[in-house]
Each structure stands twice: as C-alpha cells, then as structure tokens.
KEVEX-728589 format. One record per atom (N, C-alpha, C): residue in three letters; x negated, y negated, z. Coordinates in steps of 0.1 Angstrom, whole numbers, padded with zeros to 4 digits. Each point is the difference from the previous one (the first is absolute). Example, Ala and Ser with C-alpha at 12.3 -4.5 7.8 and 13.67 -1.06 7.14 Angstrom:
BEGIN
R   residuo       x       y       z
R       ALA   -0132    0057    0078
R       ALA    0009   -0012    0000
R       ALA   -0009   -0012    0000
R       SER    0004   -0011   -0007
R       SER   -0009   -0011    0000
R       SER    0008   -0011    0008
***
This chain:
BEGIN
R   residuo       x       y       z
R       VAL    0104   -1992    0452
R       VAL    0002   -0009    0011
R       VAL    0002    0009    0012
R       TRP   -0006   -0003    0011
R       TRP    0001    0009    0012
R       TRP    0006   -0007    0012
R       VAL    0005    0007    0009
R       VAL    0006   -0006    0012
R       VAL   -0005    0008    0012
R       HIS   -0004   -0006    0011
R       HIS   -0004    0007    0012
R       HIS    0012    0007    0005
R       ARG    0000    0013    0002
R       ARG    0011    0007    0005
R       ARG    0000    0000    0015
R       GLY    0011   -0001    0007
R       GLY    0001    0000    0014
R       GLY   -0003   -0013    0007
R       VAL   -0002   -0011   -0007
R       VAL   -0001   -0013    0006
R       VAL    0012   -0008   -0004
R       ALA    0009   -0001    0009
R       ALA    0013   -0007   -0002
R       ALA   -0002   -0015   -0003
R       SER   -0010   -0006    0006
R       SER   -0001   -0015   -0002
R       SER   -0006   -0004   -0014
R       ARG   -0005    0010   -0007
R       ARG   -0007   -0003   -0012
R       ARG    0009    0001   -0012
R       ALA    0001   -0011   -0008
R       ALA    0008    0000   -0012
R       ALA   -0007    0008   -0011
R       PRO    0007    0005   -0010
R       PRO   -0006    0007   -0011
R       PRO   -0008   -0010   -0008
R       CYS   -0010    0005   -0007
R       CYS   -0008   -0008   -0008
R       CYS    0008   -0007   -0011
R       ARG   -0005   -0010   -0006
R       ARG    0008   -0008   -0010
R       ARG    0002    0009   -0013
R       GLU    0010   -0004   -0007
R       GLU    0003    0006   -0013
R       GLU   -0003   -0010   -0011
R       PRO   -0004    0005   -0012
R       PRO   -0003   -0010   -0010
R       PRO    0012   -0008   -0004
R       CYS   -0002   -0012   -0004
R       CYS    0010   -0009   -0005
R       CYS    0004    0003   -0014
R       ARG    0012    0006   -0001
R       ARG    0005    0005   -0013
R       ARG    0010   -0010   -0007
R       GLU    0007   -0008    0007
R       GLU    0009   -0010   -0006
R       GLU    0002   -0012    0010
R       LEU    0004   -0011   -0006
R       LEU    0002   -0012    0008
R       LEU    0010    0003    0011
R       GLY   -0002   -0005    0012
R       GLY    0009    0001    0011
R       GLY   -0007   -0005    0013
R       PRO    0007    0002    0012
R       PRO   -0005   -0005    0012
R       PRO   -0015    0004    0003
R       GLY   -0004    0012   -0004
R       GLY   -0014    0004    0003
R       GLY   -0010   -0004   -0010
R       CYS    0004   -0006   -0011
R       CYS   -0009   -0004   -0011
R       CYS    0001   -0015   -0002
R       ASN   -0009   -0007    0006
R       ASN   -0001   -0014   -0001
R       ASN   -0009   -0004   -0012
R       THR    0006   -0007   -0009
R       THR   -0007   -0003   -0012
R       THR   -0003   -0015   -0001
R       THR    0002   -0008    0011
R       THR   -0003   -0014   -0001
R       THR   -0015   -0002   -0002
R       LEU   -0003   -0011   -0007
R       LEU   -0014   -0003   -0003
R       LEU   -0007   -0006    0012
R       LEU   -0013    0001    0000
R       LEU   -0007   -0006    0011
R       LEU   -0001   -0015   -0001
R       ASP   -0003   -0006    0011
R       ASP   -0002   -0014    0000
R       ASP   -0011   -0004   -0010
R       PRO    0002   -0009   -0009
R       PRO   -0011   -0004   -0010
R       PRO   -0013   -0004    0006
R       GLU    0001   -0004    0013
R       GLU   -0013   -0004    0007
R       GLU   -0008    0012    0005
R       VAL    0005    0012   -0001
R       VAL   -0007    0012    0005
R       VAL   -0009    0004   -0012
R       ASP   -0013    0001    0003
R       ASP   -0010    0004   -0010
R       ASP   -0006    0014    0003
R       LEU    0002    0005    0012
R       LEU   -0006    0012    0004
R       LEU    0010    0009    0007
R       LEU    0002    0012   -0005
R       LEU    0007    0011    0007
R       LEU   -0010    0009    0006
R       ILE    0002    0003    0013
R       ILE   -0010    0009    0007
R       ILE    0008    0009    0009
R       THR   -0005    0012    0002
R       THR    0007    0009    0009
R       THR   -0007    0000    0014
R       GLU    0007    0005    0009
R       GLU   -0005    0001    0014
R       GLU    0001    0015    0003
R       GLU   -0011    0005    0005
R       GLU    0000    0014    0005
R       GLU   -0003    0000    0015
R       GLY   -0002    0011    0006
R       GLY   -0002    0000    0014
R       GLY   -0012   -0008    0006
R       TRP   -0010   -0003   -0009
R       TRP   -0012   -0007    0004
R       TRP    0001   -0015   -0004
R       GLY    0011   -0005   -0004
R       GLY    0001   -0014   -0004
R       GLY    0002   -0001   -0015
R       LEU   -0003   -0012   -0006
R       LEU    0002   -0002   -0014
R       LEU   -0009    0009   -0008
R       SER    0005    0006   -0010
R       SER   -0008    0010   -0008
R       SER   -0007   -0007   -0012
R       SER   -0013    0001    0000
R       SER   -0008   -0005   -0011
R       SER    0001    0009   -0012
R       ALA    0005    0011    0001
R       ALA    0002    0009   -0011
R       ALA    0013   -0002   -0008
R       ASN    0010   -0006    0006
R       ASN    0013    0000   -0006
R       ASN    0005   -0015   -0001
R       TRP   -0003   -0006   -0011
R       TRP    0005   -0014   -0002
R       TRP    0000   -0003   -0015
R       ILE    0009   -0010   -0003
R       ILE    0001   -0005   -0014
R       ILE   -0001   -0015    0002
R       ILE   -0008   -0006   -0009
R       ILE   -0002   -0015    0001
R       ILE    0004   -0006   -0014
R       ARG    0006   -0012    0001
R       ARG    0004   -0007   -0012
R       ARG   -0011   -0011   -0002
R       GLN   -0004   -0003   -0012
R       GLN   -0010   -0010   -0003
R       GLN    0006   -0013    0003
R       SER   -0008   -0007    0009
R       SER    0004   -0014    0004
R       SER   -0012   -0007    0006
R       THR    0000   -0012    0002
R       THR   -0011   -0007    0006
R       THR   -0002    0005    0014
R       TRP    0011    0003    0008
R       TRP   -0001    0005    0013
R       TRP   -0007    0014    0000
R       SER    0004    0009   -0010
R       SER   -0005    0014    0000
R       SER   -0015    0000   -0003
R       MET   -0004   -0009   -0009
R       MET   -0014   -0001   -0004
R       MET   -0009   -0004    0012
R       LYS    0005   -0010    0008
R       LYS   -0007   -0004    0012
R       LYS    0000    0011    0010
R       PHE    0012    0006    0002
R       PHE    0001    0011    0010
R       PHE   -0010    0011   -0003
R       LEU    0000    0005   -0012
R       LEU   -0010    0011   -0004
R       LEU   -0014   -0005    0002
R       HIS   -0003   -0012   -0004
R       HIS   -0014   -0005    0002
R       HIS   -0003    0000    0014
R       ASP    0008   -0006    0009
R       ASP   -0003   -0001    0014
R       ASP    0000    0013    0007
R       ALA    0009    0009   -0003
R       ALA    0000    0014    0006
R       ALA   -0013    0008   -0004
R       LEU   -0003    0000   -0013
R       LEU   -0012    0007   -0004
R       LEU   -0013   -0006    0005
R       THR    0000   -0013    0001
R       THR   -0012   -0007    0006
R       THR   -0001    0004    0014
R       ALA    0011    0000    0008
R       ALA   -0001    0004    0014
R       ALA   -0005    0014    0001
R       ALA    0006    0009   -0008
R       ALA   -0004    0014    0001
R       ALA   -0014    0004   -0004
R       HIS   -0005   -0007   -0010
R       HIS   -0013    0004   -0006
R       HIS   -0011   -0009    0002
R       VAL    0003   -0013    0005
R       VAL   -0011   -0009    0001
R       VAL   -0001   -0006    0014
R       GLU    0011   -0006    0005
R       GLU    0000   -0006    0013
R       GLU    0000    0009    0012
R       LEU    0009    0010    0000
R       LEU    0003    0009    0011
R       LEU   -0002    0014   -0005
R       GLN   -0012    0004   -0003
R       GLN   -0002    0013   -0006
R       GLN    0004    0012    0008
R       LEU    0003   -0002    0013
R       LEU    0005    0011    0008
R       LEU    0015    0002   -0003
R       PHE    0007   -0010   -0006
R       PHE    0014    0001   -0004
R       PHE    0001    0009   -0012
R       GLY    0011    0007    0000
R       GLY    0004    0007   -0013
R       GLY    0010   -0009   -0007
R       ASP    0004    0005   -0011
R       ASP    0010   -0007   -0008
R       ASP    0013   -0002    0008
R       GLN    0004    0010    0007
R       GLN    0013   -0001    0008
R       GLN   -0001   -0011    0010
R       ASP   -0011   -0001    0008
R       ASP   -0002   -0010    0010
R       ASP   -0001   -0014   -0006
R       ALA   -0006   -0001   -0012
R       ALA   -0002   -0013   -0006
R       ALA    0014   -0005   -0005
R       MET    0008    0009   -0005
R       MET    0013   -0004   -0005
R       MET    0009   -0005    0012
R       ILE   -0001    0008    0011
R       ILE    0008   -0004    0012
R       ILE   -0005   -0014    0005
R       LEU   -0013   -0002    0000
R       LEU   -0006   -0012    0005
R       LEU    0006   -0012   -0008
R       HIS    0000    0001   -0013
R       HIS    0005   -0011   -0009
R       HIS    0015   -0001   -0001
R       LEU    0007    0011    0002
R       LEU    0015   -0001    0000
R       LEU    0006   -0004    0013
R       MET   -0007    0003    0011
R       MET    0007   -0002    0013
R       MET   -0007   -0009    0010
R       ASN   -0013   -0001   -0001
R       ASN   -0008   -0006    0011
R       ASN    0004   -0015    0003
R       ARG    0000   -0008   -0010
R       ARG    0004   -0014    0002
R       ARG    0014   -0002    0005
R       GLN    0009    0008   -0006
R       GLN    0014   -0001    0004
R       GLN    0002    0005    0014
R       SER   -0007    0011    0004
R       SER    0002    0006    0013
R       SER   -0005   -0010    0010
R       LEU   -0012   -0007   -0002
R       LEU   -0005   -0009    0009
R       LEU    0009   -0012    0001
R       GLU    0006   -0005   -0011
R       GLU    0009   -0011    0001
R       GLU    0013    0004    0008
R       ALA    0004    0012   -0002
R       ALA    0013    0005    0007
R       ALA   -0002   -0001    0015
R       ILE   -0012    0002    0005
R       ILE   -0002    0000    0015
R       ILE   -0004   -0013    0006
R       GLN   -0003   -0010   -0009
R       GLN   -0003   -0013    0004
R       GLN    0012   -0008    0004
R       PRO    0000   -0005    0013
R       PRO    0012   -0008    0003
R       PRO    0000   -0013   -0007
R       GLY    0012   -0005   -0004
R       GLY    0001   -0012   -0007
R       GLY   -0003    0000   -0015
R       THR   -0002    0011   -0006
R       THR   -0003    0000   -0014
R       THR    0013   -0002   -0008
R       GLY    0011    0003    0006
R       GLY    0013   -0003   -0007
R       GLY    0004    0009   -0011
R       THR   -0008    0010   -0003
R       THR    0003    0009   -0011
R       THR    0012    0008    0003
R       GLY    0001    0005    0012
R       GLY    0012    0009    0004
R       GLY    0002    0012   -0008
R       LYS   -0010    0004   -0008
R       LYS    0001    0011   -0009
R       LYS   -0003    0013    0008
R       ALA    0009    0009    0000
R       ALA   -0001    0013    0007
R       ALA   -0009    0009   -0007
R       ASP   -0001    0000   -0013
R       ASP   -0008    0010   -0008
R       ASP   -0013   -0007   -0004
R       PRO   -0011    0004    0006
R       PRO   -0012   -0007   -0003
R       PRO   -0007    0003   -0013
R       ILE    0006    0008   -0009
R       ILE   -0007    0003   -0012
R       ILE    0001   -0012   -0010
R       ASP   -0010   -0001   -0008
R       ASP    0000   -0011   -0010
R       ASP    0013    0000   -0008
R       ARG    0005   -0012   -0003
R       ARG    0013   -0001   -0007
R       ARG   -0001    0005   -0014
R       HIS   -0012    0002   -0006
R       HIS   -0002    0005   -0013
R       HIS    0000    0015   -0001
R       ALA    0001    0006    0012
R       ALA    0000    0015    0000
R       ALA    0012    0006    0006
R       ALA    0004    0012   -0004
R       ALA    0012    0007    0006
R       ALA   -0004    0014    0003
R       VAL    0003    0005    0011
R       VAL   -0002    0014    0004
R       VAL    0012    0008   -0005
R       VAL   -0003    0010   -0008
R       VAL    0011    0009   -0005
R       VAL   -0002    0014    0006
R       PRO    0010    0008    0000
R       PRO   -0001    0014    0005
R       PRO   -0011    0007   -0008
R       GLN   -0008    0008    0007
R       GLN   -0011    0007   -0006
R       GLN    0004    0008   -0013
R       PHE    0012    0007    0001
R       PHE    0004    0008   -0012
R       PHE    0003   -0008   -0012
R       GLU    0003   -0013    0002
R       GLU    0003   -0009   -0012
R       GLU   -0012   -0001   -0010
R       LEU   -0012    0001    0005
R       LEU   -0012   -0001   -0008
R       LEU   -0007    0013   -0002
R       ASN    0000    0008    0011
R       ASN   -0009    0012    0000
R       ASN    0006    0010    0009
R       ALA    0005    0011   -0005
R       ALA    0005    0011    0009
R       ALA   -0010    0010    0001
R       TYR    0001    0008    0010
R       TYR   -0010    0011    0003
R       TYR    0007    0013   -0005
R       ASP   -0009    0010   -0003
R       ASP    0005    0013   -0004
R       ASP    0006    0006    0013
R       ALA    0008    0011   -0001
R       ALA    0007    0006    0011
R       ALA   -0009    0004    0011
R       LEU   -0011    0006   -0003
R       LEU   -0009    0005    0010
R       LEU   -0006   -0012    0009
R       ASN   -0005   -0010   -0007
R       ASN   -0005   -0012    0008
R       ASN    0011   -0007    0007
R       ALA    0012   -0001   -0006
R       ALA    0011   -0007    0007
R       ALA    0004    0008    0012
R       LEU   -0001    0013    0000
R       LEU    0003    0007    0012
R       LEU   -0010   -0003    0011
R       THR   -0012    0000   -0003
R       THR   -0010   -0002    0011
R       THR   -0001   -0015    0004
R       MET    0004   -0009   -0009
R       MET    0000   -0014    0004
R       MET    0014   -0005    0005
R       ASP    0009    0009    0001
R       ASP    0014   -0003    0005
R       ASP    0006   -0011   -0008
R       CYS    0000    0000   -0013
R       CYS    0006   -0010   -0009
R       CYS    0007    0007   -0011
R       ASP    0008   -0008   -0008
R       ASP    0007    0006   -0011
R       ASP   -0009    0005   -0011
R       ALA    0004    0011   -0006
R       ALA   -0007    0005   -0011
R       ALA    0005   -0006   -0014
R       PHE   -0008    0002   -0010
R       PHE    0004   -0004   -0013
R       PHE    0013    0006   -0004
R       VAL    0009   -0008   -0006
R       VAL    0013    0005   -0005
R       VAL    0001   -0006   -0014
R       GLU    0009    0006   -0008
R       GLU    0002   -0004   -0014
R       GLU    0004   -0015    0001
R       GLY   -0006   -0008   -0009
R       GLY    0003   -0014    0000
R       GLY   -0011   -0009    0006
R       ASP   -0009    0006    0008
R       ASP   -0011   -0007    0006
R       ASP   -0010   -0004   -0011
R       LEU   -0007   -0011    0003
R       LEU   -0009   -0005   -0010
R       LEU   -0013    0009   -0002
R       LEU   -0005    0005    0011
R       LEU   -0013    0006    0000
R       LEU   -0001    0010    0012
R       VAL   -0007    0011   -0002
R       VAL   -0003    0009    0011
R       VAL   -0015    0000    0001
R       THR   -0005    0001    0013
R       THR   -0014    0000    0003
R       THR   -0004    0013    0007
R       PHE   -0011    0005   -0003
R       PHE   -0006    0012    0007
R       PHE   -0013   -0006    0007
R       PRO    0001   -0005    0012
R       PRO   -0012   -0006    0006
R       PRO   -0012    0009    0002
R       GLN    0002    0013    0002
R       GLN   -0011    0009    0002
R       GLN   -0007    0004   -0013
R       CYS    0006   -0004   -0012
R       CYS   -0005    0004   -0013
R       CYS   -0011   -0010   -0004
R       LYS   -0012    0003    0000
R       LYS   -0011   -0010   -0003
R       LYS   -0006    0002   -0014
R       ASP    0001    0012   -0006
R       ASP   -0006    0001   -0013
R       ASP    0010    0007   -0009
R       ALA    0000   -0004   -0013
R       ALA    0009    0005   -0010
R       ALA    0000    0016   -0001
R       GLU   -0012    0006    0000
R       GLU   -0001    0014   -0003
R       GLU    0006    0008    0012
R       GLY   -0001   -0005    0012
R       GLY    0005    0008    0011
R       GLY    0014   -0003    0004
R       CYS    0007   -0007   -0007
R       CYS    0014   -0005    0004
R       CYS    0011    0010   -0005
R       ASN   -0002    0007   -0010
R       ASN    0011    0008   -0005
R       ASN    0006    0010    0010
R       ASP   -0009    0006    0008
R       ASP    0005    0009    0010
R       ASP    0008   -0007    0011
R       VAL   -0004   -0013    0003
R       VAL    0008   -0008    0010
R       VAL    0013   -0003   -0006
R       PHE    0001   -0004   -0013
R       PHE    0012   -0004   -0006
R       PHE    0010    0012    0000
R       GLU   -0005    0012   -0004
R       GLU    0008    0012    0000
R       GLU    0005    0004    0014
R       LEU   -0009   -0001    0010
R       LEU    0004    0003    0014
R       LEU    0011   -0010    0004
R       ALA   -0002   -0012   -0003
R       ALA    0011   -0010    0004
R       ALA    0013    0002   -0007
R       ALA   -0001    0003   -0013
R       ALA    0013    0003   -0007
R       ALA    0007    0012    0005
R       ASP   -0008    0011    0003
R       ASP    0006    0012    0006
R       ASP    0006   -0003    0013
R       TYR   -0007   -0008    0009
R       TYR    0006   -0003    0013
R       TYR    0013   -0008   -0001
R       ALA    0000   -0010   -0010
R       ALA    0012   -0008   -0001
R       ALA    0012    0008   -0005
R       LYS   -0003    0010   -0008
R       LYS    0011    0008   -0006
R       LYS    0006    0011    0010
R       ASP   -0007    0002    0011
R       ASP    0004    0011    0010
R       ASP    0011   -0005    0009
R       ALA    0012    0002   -0004
R       ALA    0011   -0005    0008
R       ALA    0002    0008    0013
R       LYS   -0006    0012    0001
R       LYS    0002    0009    0011
R       LYS   -0010   -0002    0011
R       LYS   -0010   -0009   -0002
R       LYS   -0010   -0001    0010
R       LYS    0005   -0006    0013
R       GLN   -0005    0005    0011
R       GLN    0004   -0004    0013
R       GLN   -0010   -0011    0005
R       LEU    0006   -0011    0004
R       LEU   -0009   -0011    0005
R       LEU    0002   -0001    0015
R       PRO   -0011    0001    0008
R       PRO    0001   -0001    0014
R       PRO    0004   -0015    0003
R       VAL    0007   -0002    0011
R       VAL    0005   -0013    0004
R       VAL   -0011   -0010    0000
R       ASP   -0012    0003    0005
R       ASP   -0011   -0010    0002
R       ASP   -0011    0002   -0011
R       SER    0004    0005   -0011
R       SER   -0010    0004   -0010
R       SER   -0009   -0012   -0005
R       GLY    0006   -0012    0000
R       GLY   -0008   -0012   -0005
R       GLY   -0005   -0008    0012
R       ALA    0001    0005    0012
R       ALA   -0005   -0008    0011
R       ALA   -0015   -0001    0001
R       TRP   -0004   -0012    0006
R       TRP   -0015   -0002    0000
R       TRP   -0007    0010    0008
R       TRP    0006    0006    0010
R       TRP   -0007    0010    0008
R       TRP   -0002    0013   -0007
R       GLN    0006    0002   -0011
R       GLN   -0001    0012   -0008
R       GLN   -0011   -0002   -0011
R       ARG   -0005   -0012   -0002
R       ARG   -0009   -0002   -0011
R       ARG   -0014    0004    0005
R       ARG   -0008    0005   -0010
R       ARG   -0014    0004    0003
R       ARG   -0009   -0006   -0011
R       GLU   -0012   -0004    0004
R       GLU   -0010   -0005   -0009
R       GLU   -0009    0012   -0004
R       THR    0002    0006   -0011
R       THR   -0008    0011   -0005
R       THR   -0004   -0002   -0014
R       VAL   -0008    0009   -0005
R       VAL   -0004    0000   -0014
R       VAL    0012    0006   -0008
R       PRO    0004   -0007   -0011
R       PRO    0012    0005   -0007
R       PRO   -0003    0014   -0006
R       THR    0010    0009    0000
R       THR   -0002    0013   -0005
R       THR   -0003    0001   -0015
R       TRP    0003   -0010   -0007
R       TRP   -0002    0000   -0015
R       TRP   -0014   -0006   -0003
R       ALA   -0008   -0004    0010
R       ALA   -0013   -0006   -0002
R       ALA   -0010    0011   -0004
***
C-alpha cells in the first residue's frame, strides 16, 4: 500500500479489513440489488462487475449486449451498460413533474461499489492510475497491460518487486494525468 508523500490533504490508502469494526461493514446488500459494478475514472466499468441470476439480470444482459453488438454497433460494452443502467432514470430525473425525486439515477437493481472491492490493480498500475493497489484480502488483482499468458511472468515479477520496495521514493505528482504518456510498453 502506498501513500503520496508531501501531499497533506491526501489520506493514506486503505488497509485490508482484518476484523469486524467501524471500518469493516459486513451488512448484506439489499435483496433487490442484482448487479454490483465498479466506477473508475471513465464511468461505470464493464470489466468489473458481479451479477446475480434473476429475471432483471437476464433482461439487462440481453438488452445491453443487443445494444452493443446489434443496435448500436459503435457502442462498446461499457457504453451499453451505462445506457441501460442510467439512461431512462437520468432522463426521468430531469423531467419536471415525474415525482420520482430520486437523486441517484442508477437502476435500483444495481449498486456501484468501490473499484477495489471487485478488482484491484497491481502496484505499478495503481501508481499511474492514482488509485489503491492490491492489498492482502482483496478479491482479485488485475494487470491491464498483460495481454498474453506467455508474456506476463516478467510483468508479474516486476510488479511484485515494485510492491516490495519500501524504500522507493514517490514524486508528489507521480500519478497525475499530466505525467502519463501513451507509448509502447517496454515488455512488448
């Protein structure tokens, strides 16, 4: 787990939940919630979600996949999921006299959960994305730059070595958007 040094307003990254207490909420979800989805910087994430089998979820998957691959082929999976989770509710929320008064326009069958609850990033990607890294107790770690099984071991080893290096110096703006560059990965 890393912390930006020299930034007073920034709280340390989260610690794993090791025992019941104020920081560990174990209450069950609303039984009406069929979809857990994460939100990242670009909106709802089509890569990070868990869905329960239900009539609603079967219709949602059918409608979203139909939108992405048949009706609106310019849409990707992420856009189609956002369309079907938020479009109708967002339009209703801005219509005067609808009487819904609902501040959160997401479908009532879905809940947005913190990204790390379903999918944490390795320390290297977490640094560049300015988000929390995988810690013990997380469900899953993802290496987004790793596209084929044969080429991933070097990436795994590099990430593990980076995570173990407690003496590494982190510049204050190391994860800032203006520091990011679109280049060919060095492991390619």
